[in-house]
C-alpha positions as CSV (number, residue, x, y, z in Angstrom):
1,M,-21.3,-2.1,3.8
2,T,-19.4,0.7,2.4
3,A,-16.4,0.1,0.0
4,A,-12.6,0.1,1.3
5,L,-11.6,2.6,-1.2
6,E,-13.8,5.0,-3.7
7,L,-12.6,7.4,-6.3
8,H,-15.2,9.4,-8.3
9,G,-14.2,11.7,-11.3
10,V,-10.8,12.0,-9.6
11,A,-8.2,14.3,-11.7
12,K,-4.6,15.3,-10.7
13,T,-3.0,18.1,-12.6
14,Y,0.4,19.3,-11.7
15,P,1.0,23.1,-11.9
16,P,3.3,25.0,-14.0
17,P,6.2,25.5,-14.9
18,T,5.4,21.8,-16.4
19,T,1.9,21.2,-16.6
20,V,1.4,17.6,-16.4
21,T,-2.2,16.1,-16.1
22,A,-1.6,12.7,-14.2
23,L,-5.0,11.3,-13.8
24,S,-8.3,12.4,-15.8
25,D,-11.7,11.5,-14.6
26,V,-11.0,8.3,-12.8
27,D,-13.9,6.1,-11.1
28,L,-12.6,3.2,-8.9
29,V,-14.3,1.5,-6.3
30,V,-12.3,-1.3,-4.3
31,E,-14.3,-3.5,-1.8
32,H,-13.0,-4.8,1.5
33,G,-10.9,-7.8,0.9
34,E,-10.2,-7.3,-2.4
35,T,-6.7,-7.6,-3.9
36,V,-5.9,-5.3,-6.9
37,A,-3.2,-4.7,-9.3
38,I,-2.5,-1.3,-10.9
39,T,-0.7,-1.7,-14.2
40,G,0.3,0.4,-17.0
41,A,3.2,1.9,-18.8
42,S,5.8,4.5,-17.0
43,G,4.0,7.9,-16.8
44,A,0.3,6.0,-17.0
45,G,-0.5,7.8,-13.5
46,K,0.0,4.7,-11.3
47,S,2.1,6.3,-8.6
48,T,0.0,9.2,-8.7
49,L,-3.4,7.2,-8.1
50,L,-1.6,5.3,-5.4
51,S,-0.8,8.5,-3.6
52,I,-4.2,9.6,-3.6
53,L,-5.7,6.6,-2.8
54,G,-3.4,6.8,0.4
55,T,-4.3,10.3,1.0
56,L,-0.8,11.3,0.4
57,E,-1.9,13.6,-2.2
58,R,-4.9,15.5,-2.9
59,P,-6.8,15.3,-6.2
60,T,-7.2,18.5,-8.2
61,A,-11.1,17.4,-8.6
62,G,-13.3,14.4,-7.8
63,T,-14.1,12.8,-4.5
64,V,-11.9,10.3,-2.4
65,R,-13.4,8.1,0.0
66,V,-11.9,5.8,2.6
67,A,-14.1,3.5,4.5
68,G,-16.9,5.5,3.4
69,A,-15.5,8.9,4.8
70,D,-15.0,11.9,2.4
71,T,-11.4,12.8,2.7
72,S,-11.7,16.2,0.6
73,S,-12.8,18.2,3.4
74,M,-10.3,16.8,5.8
75,S,-7.1,18.6,7.3
76,D,-3.7,17.5,7.2
77,S,-3.7,16.4,10.7
78,E,-7.0,14.2,9.9
79,L,-5.5,12.9,6.8
80,S,-2.5,11.7,8.9
81,G,-4.8,10.2,11.3
82,V,-6.5,8.3,8.4
83,R,-3.2,7.0,7.3
84,A,-2.2,5.9,10.9
85,W,-5.4,4.1,11.6
86,H,-6.5,2.8,8.2
87,I,-3.9,2.4,5.7
88,G,-0.4,0.5,5.6
89,F,2.4,1.4,2.9
90,V,4.8,-0.9,1.4
91,F,7.3,0.5,-0.9
92,Q,10.0,-0.6,-3.3
93,Q,13.0,0.4,-1.2
94,F,12.3,-1.3,2.3
95,Y,13.3,1.8,4.3
96,L,14.3,-0.3,7.4
97,L,16.5,1.6,10.2
98,D,19.9,-0.4,10.1
99,H,20.5,0.4,13.8
100,L,17.4,-1.3,15.2
101,T,16.5,-4.6,15.2
102,V,13.8,-6.3,13.3
103,L,11.5,-6.2,16.1
104,D,12.0,-2.8,16.9
105,N,11.8,-1.8,13.1
106,V,8.1,-3.3,12.9
107,A,7.2,-1.9,16.1
108,T,7.8,1.8,14.7
109,G,4.7,1.2,12.7
110,L,2.9,1.9,15.9
111,M,4.6,5.0,17.2
112,Y,1.8,7.3,16.5
113,R,-0.9,5.2,18.3
114,G,0.1,6.3,21.7
115,M,1.0,2.7,23.1
116,P,3.6,1.9,25.4
117,A,6.8,0.3,24.2
118,G,6.2,-3.1,25.6
119,T,2.6,-3.2,24.0
120,R,4.1,-2.2,20.6
121,R,7.0,-5.0,20.6
122,E,4.1,-7.7,21.3
123,R,2.2,-6.5,18.3
124,A,5.4,-6.4,16.4
125,A,6.3,-9.8,17.2
126,A,2.7,-11.3,16.5
127,A,2.9,-9.3,12.8
128,L,6.6,-11.0,12.4
129,E,5.1,-14.3,13.1
130,R,2.3,-13.7,10.5
131,V,4.9,-13.1,7.9
132,G,6.8,-15.9,8.7
133,L,9.8,-14.3,10.5
134,E,9.5,-15.3,14.2
135,G,13.0,-16.7,14.1
136,R,14.5,-13.2,12.9
137,M,13.1,-10.9,15.5
138,R,16.6,-9.7,17.1
139,H,18.4,-9.7,13.7
140,R,19.4,-6.4,12.1
141,P,18.3,-5.6,8.4
142,A,21.7,-6.2,7.0
143,Q,21.6,-9.8,8.4
144,L,18.5,-10.5,6.1
145,S,17.9,-11.5,2.6
146,G,16.0,-8.9,0.1
147,G,13.0,-11.1,0.4
148,E,13.1,-11.2,4.2
149,R,13.6,-7.5,4.5
150,Q,10.5,-6.7,2.4
151,R,8.6,-9.1,4.6
152,V,9.6,-7.0,7.5
153,A,8.4,-3.9,5.7
154,I,5.1,-5.7,5.2
155,A,4.9,-6.8,8.8
156,R,5.4,-3.1,9.8
157,A,2.6,-2.1,7.5
158,V,0.2,-4.4,9.0
159,V,1.1,-4.2,12.6
160,G,-1.7,-1.8,13.4
161,G,-4.0,-3.8,11.6
162,P,-5.1,-1.5,8.8
163,A,-7.8,-2.4,6.5
164,V,-6.1,-1.4,3.4
165,L,-2.5,-2.1,2.3
166,L,-1.2,-0.2,-0.4
167,A,2.1,-1.4,-2.3
168,D,4.6,0.3,-4.9
169,E,6.4,-2.2,-6.9
170,P,6.8,-4.3,-3.8
171,T,9.0,-7.1,-5.7
172,G,10.9,-4.3,-7.6
173,N,14.1,-5.1,-5.8
174,L,13.7,-8.7,-5.4
175,D,14.8,-11.7,-7.4
176,R,12.3,-14.0,-9.0
177,A,12.0,-16.6,-5.9
178,N,11.7,-13.8,-3.2
179,G,9.4,-12.0,-5.3
180,H,7.0,-14.8,-5.5
181,E,7.2,-15.3,-1.7
182,V,6.2,-11.8,-1.4
183,I,3.5,-11.8,-3.7
184,A,2.1,-14.8,-2.2
185,L,2.1,-13.3,1.2
186,L,0.3,-10.2,0.2
187,A,-2.3,-12.2,-1.8
188,G,-2.9,-14.2,1.2
189,L,-3.4,-11.7,3.7
190,R,-6.7,-12.2,5.3
191,D,-9.2,-9.3,6.1
192,T,-6.9,-6.8,4.4
193,T,-7.6,-5.0,0.9
194,V,-4.4,-4.9,-1.1
195,V,-3.8,-2.5,-3.9
196,L,-0.2,-2.8,-5.5
197,I,1.3,-1.0,-8.6
198,T,3.5,-3.4,-10.8
199,H,5.1,-3.9,-14.3
200,N,5.2,-7.4,-13.8
201,G,2.6,-9.6,-15.5
202,E,3.0,-12.4,-13.2
203,V,2.5,-10.1,-10.1
204,A,-0.5,-8.6,-11.5
205,A,-2.4,-12.0,-12.4
206,A,-1.6,-13.1,-8.6
207,M,-4.2,-10.3,-7.7
208,R,-7.7,-11.1,-8.1
209,R,-8.5,-7.9,-10.3
210,Q,-6.5,-5.9,-12.4
211,V,-6.9,-2.4,-13.4
212,Q,-4.9,-0.8,-16.1
213,L,-4.1,2.9,-16.8
214,Q,-3.2,4.6,-19.8
215,D,-2.4,8.5,-19.9
216,G,-4.1,8.8,-16.7
217,R,-7.6,7.3,-17.4
218,V,-8.6,3.6,-16.5
219,V,-8.8,1.6,-19.8
220,H,-9.4,-1.8,-18.4
221,D,-10.9,-3.1,-15.0
222,S,-11.1,-6.8,-14.9
223,G,-13.2,-6.3,-11.9
224,A,-15.6,-3.8,-13.5
225,A,-19.6,-4.5,-13.5
226,A,-20.7,-5.4,-17.0
C-alpha cells in the first residue's frame, strides 16, 4: 500500500527582497492511519511544511506525493481536486460563518463535490454526530463554546471523508480542558491520517509520532526507521 503522504528532498525558499529558506532537504513519509505532531520553535518551518503537505504551496525542490500521486506536475485545478477529495484542514481560527447554522457550516465542506443540498446536510449531520455535536446542529457558532466551535471545524474537515487531516495549532485558542477534548477527538479519528502543528508538549505527546523541525530540517523523528 502506498503511503498517505511522502516528501522526498523537499526544499522551500522564498524569493527576494527577503530571501528565506524555510525548508531544506526534508524527507518525510506518513503512513495511512498515523497521527503525527510536527514540533519546533517559531520559524522552524512548521507552517511551511504543513502547507506543502496540503498542496497549498509548491516546494522549490523535491517531490511531494499524496496517496502515491506525484503532485509536482499537477495543475492548480488538479491540486484543488486533491485537496477537495483527499485532504481536510483544521486551523487555529475556526473560520465558521456566523450567519449559518452549525449544520450548514459543516455542509460547506462539501460545496465542491457537486452534491444536492439535502445530501450535503445528511452527511454534515453524520459528521456532527461523529464529533459529539448532534444536539447543536441548529445552533449558530456564537452560541457555542470555543471547544464546540473547534469540533464543528473538525466535522467540516472530515465530512467529505478525507484520508488525511492537517491541523495547524488546533488547540491554540482553547483552554486546557477544551484543548484536551479536541486532541482526544483528533487522536481517535479512525481511518484518518492526522498531521498537526503544535507548540504544546502535551498535544504532541498525544500523537503516536513526533517530528521536530529546526531551521527547516528534521532533527528528530520518533517514527523514523533505525
